[in-house]
C-alpha positions as CSV (number, residue, x, y, z in Angstrom):
1,X,0.0,0.0,0.0
2,X,1.2,3.5,-0.8
3,X,0.4,6.2,1.7
4,X,-0.2,9.7,0.3
5,X,-0.4,12.9,2.4
6,X,-3.7,14.9,2.0
7,X,-3.5,18.7,2.0
8,X,-6.0,21.4,2.2
9,X,-6.0,24.5,0.0
10,X,-3.8,26.3,2.6
11,X,-1.0,23.8,2.0
12,X,-1.3,22.1,5.5
13,X,-1.5,18.4,5.8
14,X,-4.8,17.2,7.1
15,X,-4.6,13.4,6.8
16,X,-3.4,10.5,4.7
17,X,-4.8,8.4,1.9
18,X,-3.8,4.8,1.0
19,X,-3.6,3.5,-2.5
20,X,-3.1,-0.1,-3.5
21,X,-0.4,-0.1,-6.1
22,X,-1.7,-3.4,-7.5
23,X,-4.8,-1.5,-8.6
24,X,-2.5,0.7,-10.6
25,X,-0.7,-2.2,-12.3
26,X,1.9,-2.9,-9.6
27,X,4.8,-1.4,-11.6
28,X,5.6,1.4,-14.0
29,X,5.6,0.2,-17.6
30,X,7.8,2.9,-19.2
31,X,7.7,1.4,-22.7
32,X,3.9,1.3,-22.7
33,X,3.8,4.9,-21.6
34,X,6.1,5.9,-24.4
35,X,3.9,4.2,-26.9
36,X,0.9,6.0,-25.5
37,X,2.7,9.4,-25.8
38,X,3.7,8.7,-29.4
39,X,0.1,7.8,-30.2
40,X,-1.4,10.9,-28.7
41,X,1.1,13.2,-30.3
42,X,0.7,11.5,-33.7
43,X,-3.1,12.0,-33.4
44,X,-2.5,15.7,-32.9
45,X,-0.7,16.1,-36.2
46,X,-2.7,17.7,-38.9
47,X,-0.9,16.1,-41.9
48,X,-1.7,19.0,-44.2
49,X,1.8,19.7,-45.5
50,X,2.0,19.7,-49.3
51,X,4.6,20.1,-52.0
52,X,4.0,20.2,-55.8
53,X,5.3,17.5,-58.1
54,X,6.6,18.4,-61.6
55,X,3.1,17.6,-62.9
56,X,1.5,20.2,-60.6
57,X,4.0,23.1,-61.1
58,X,2.7,25.9,-63.3
59,X,5.0,26.3,-66.4
60,X,5.7,25.5,-70.0
61,X,6.4,22.0,-71.1
62,X,8.5,23.2,-74.0
63,X,12.0,21.8,-74.2
64,X,14.4,24.6,-72.9
65,X,17.1,24.1,-75.6
66,X,18.1,21.6,-78.2
67,X,19.3,18.2,-77.2
68,X,22.8,18.4,-78.6
69,X,25.5,20.9,-79.3
70,X,25.0,23.4,-76.5
71,X,27.4,21.9,-74.0
72,X,24.7,21.7,-71.3
73,X,23.2,18.6,-69.8
74,X,20.1,17.3,-71.5
75,X,16.9,18.9,-70.3
76,X,13.3,18.2,-71.4
77,X,11.3,20.6,-69.1
78,X,11.7,23.6,-66.9
79,X,9.5,21.8,-64.3
80,X,12.2,19.2,-63.6
81,X,13.0,18.7,-59.9
82,X,16.7,19.6,-60.6
83,X,15.7,23.0,-62.0
84,X,15.0,26.1,-59.8
85,X,11.3,26.6,-59.7
86,X,10.6,23.1,-60.7
87,X,8.6,20.4,-58.9
88,X,9.8,18.6,-55.7
89,X,10.8,15.0,-55.9
90,X,9.6,12.7,-53.1
91,X,8.2,15.7,-51.2
92,X,5.5,15.4,-48.4
93,X,1.8,15.1,-49.3
94,X,-1.3,15.3,-47.1
95,X,-1.7,12.1,-45.0
96,X,-3.5,10.9,-41.9
97,X,-1.2,10.1,-39.0
98,X,-4.0,8.9,-36.7
99,X,-3.8,5.4,-35.2
100,X,-5.1,3.8,-32.0
101,X,-3.8,1.6,-29.3
102,X,-6.0,-1.1,-27.8
103,X,-8.3,0.1,-25.0
104,X,-6.6,-2.2,-22.4
105,X,-3.2,-0.8,-23.4
106,X,-4.3,2.8,-23.1
107,X,-5.8,2.0,-19.7
108,X,-2.6,0.3,-18.5
109,X,-0.6,3.3,-19.7
110,X,-2.8,5.6,-17.7
111,X,-2.3,3.4,-14.6
112,X,1.4,3.4,-15.0
113,X,1.5,7.2,-15.5
114,X,-0.5,7.7,-12.3
115,X,1.7,5.3,-10.4
116,X,4.8,7.0,-11.6
117,X,3.5,10.4,-10.4
118,X,2.8,8.9,-7.0
119,X,6.2,7.2,-6.7
120,X,8.1,10.3,-7.8
121,X,6.2,12.5,-5.3
122,X,4.8,14.6,-8.1
123,X,1.1,13.9,-7.1
124,X,-0.5,16.2,-4.6
125,X,-3.8,15.2,-3.0
126,X,-6.3,17.7,-1.8
127,X,-9.1,17.0,0.6
128,X,-11.5,19.2,-1.4
129,X,-11.4,22.1,-3.9
130,X,-14.4,24.5,-4.0
131,X,-14.2,28.1,-5.4
132,X,-17.2,30.4,-5.3
133,X,-17.2,32.8,-7.1
134,X,-14.7,31.7,-9.7
135,X,-11.6,33.8,-9.2
136,X,-8.3,33.1,-10.9
137,X,-6.3,34.6,-8.0
138,X,-7.7,32.0,-5.7
139,X,-6.4,29.1,-7.8
140,X,-3.1,30.9,-8.1
141,X,-2.9,31.3,-4.3
142,X,-3.6,27.6,-3.9
143,X,-0.8,26.6,-6.2
144,X,1.5,29.0,-4.3
145,X,0.5,27.4,-1.0
146,X,1.2,23.9,-2.5
147,X,4.6,25.2,-3.7
148,X,3.9,24.4,-7.3
149,X,6.0,26.5,-9.7
150,X,6.1,24.3,-12.8
151,X,3.6,22.8,-15.2
152,X,0.6,21.2,-13.4
153,X,-2.4,19.1,-14.2
154,X,-5.5,19.8,-12.1
155,X,-7.7,16.7,-12.2
156,X,-11.3,17.7,-11.2
157,X,-14.2,15.7,-10.0
158,X,-17.9,16.4,-10.7
159,X,-19.4,19.8,-10.2
160,X,-16.1,21.7,-10.5
161,X,-17.1,24.2,-13.2
162,X,-16.1,27.2,-11.1
163,X,-12.6,25.7,-10.5
164,X,-12.3,25.2,-14.3
165,X,-13.3,28.8,-15.0
166,X,-10.9,30.1,-12.4
167,X,-8.0,28.0,-13.6
168,X,-8.2,28.4,-17.4
169,X,-6.3,31.7,-17.4
170,X,-3.2,30.5,-15.5
171,X,-0.2,29.7,-17.7
172,X,1.2,26.2,-17.5
173,X,-1.9,24.9,-15.7
174,X,-4.3,22.5,-17.4
175,X,-7.5,21.5,-15.7
176,X,-9.5,18.5,-16.8
177,X,-12.1,16.1,-15.4
178,X,-10.4,13.1,-13.7
179,X,-12.6,10.7,-15.8
180,X,-11.1,12.2,-19.0
181,X,-7.5,12.3,-18.0
182,X,-5.1,10.3,-20.2
183,X,-1.6,9.0,-19.8
184,X,-0.4,11.8,-22.1
185,X,-2.0,14.5,-19.9
186,X,-0.2,13.1,-16.8
187,X,3.2,12.8,-18.4
188,X,3.1,16.1,-20.2
189,X,2.7,18.1,-16.9
190,X,5.3,18.1,-14.1
191,X,2.8,17.9,-11.2
192,X,-0.6,16.4,-10.6
193,X,-3.1,18.0,-8.2
194,X,-6.1,15.8,-7.6
195,X,-8.8,15.7,-5.0
196,X,-9.5,12.6,-2.9
197,X,-13.0,12.3,-4.5
198,X,-11.5,12.4,-8.0
199,X,-8.8,9.8,-7.1
200,X,-11.4,7.5,-5.4
201,X,-13.4,7.7,-8.6
202,X,-10.5,6.6,-10.7
203,X,-9.6,3.8,-8.4
204,X,-13.2,2.6,-8.4
205,X,-13.2,2.5,-12.2
206,X,-9.9,0.6,-12.2
207,X,-11.3,-2.0,-9.8
208,X,-14.5,-2.3,-11.7
209,X,-12.5,-3.1,-14.9
210,X,-10.4,-5.6,-13.1
211,X,-13.6,-7.3,-11.7
212,X,-15.1,-7.4,-15.2
213,X,-12.0,-8.9,-16.7
214,X,-12.0,-11.6,-14.0
215,X,-15.6,-12.5,-14.7
216,X,-15.1,-12.5,-18.5
217,X,-11.8,-14.3,-17.9
């Protein structure tokens, strides 16, 4: 069992929270996390880069000069790739970089990413996080109380719209519902701030999947 300290918004420890590392896969699978990061970044690529071939370049198809007797190399078109202003040989063309990992592999990568944050002491657990009205300076003060100065992922539980509104203007801070967090989100940010309710929800979902796999075994 892993024991995590629980803090309040003032940065004071108010308790502890135990996490069974076996629910998170038992070990950090670095190669699987690397595959997940490559997949998510590949899916972000637009693939709209385009170069023109010699068939698409606008220009005359007339032979520039006669074949023999000029001392120049033979040339049949000004649109040749070896001529300035000509087409591009083997250049990039629009393509789709999207691909997908199996669902179980993505979930295992998420578990490993969460476990790595916990083992590296980069996960900060809050007892609760409520802001009313939504003020950016309140979230900034909470981050200062928690001594977070680098990039951070704020994993929210249900009913946290005010927190999302207050956090969206802070540079290097990304807020997202805990149920939608991916391995890429965890690994891209240096720190993870998550409430006990959000973490309990994730753990319940992991346990439910394990129980379903056991039944379907």
